[in-house]
N, C-alpha and C positions, 0 to 999 in steps of 0.2 A: 504494500500500500504506500509506504514511504517513497519507494522508487518511482511509483506512478506520479507522485507530486513533483519530484525532481524532473522527471521527463517532461511533464506538462509545462513546468516553468521554463525549461530549456526550449521547448517548442514555441511557447509564447514569445520568448526573447528573440528567437531566430526569426519568427514570423514578423515581429515588429521591426527588426533590423532590415529584413527584406523589403518591407513596405516603405521604410524610410529611404532605402536605396532606390526603390522604384520612383518615389516622389522626387528625389534630387535628380535622378536621371531624366525624368520628364521635364523638369525645370531647365536642365541644361539644354535639352532639345529645343524648348521654347525660346531660350536665349539665343541659340544659334540661328533658329529660323527668323527671329526678330532682327538679328544682325544682317542676315541675307536680304530681308525684305526692305530694310531701310536704305 
């Protein structure tokens, strides 16, 4: 049972980290597109 909580925590952290990377990646693309359109 204890291991389950550790795994769940690791999964949530990994998921949040991945989502943060996705957001920053999309923002980079938007910035690049903005630079090309201007």
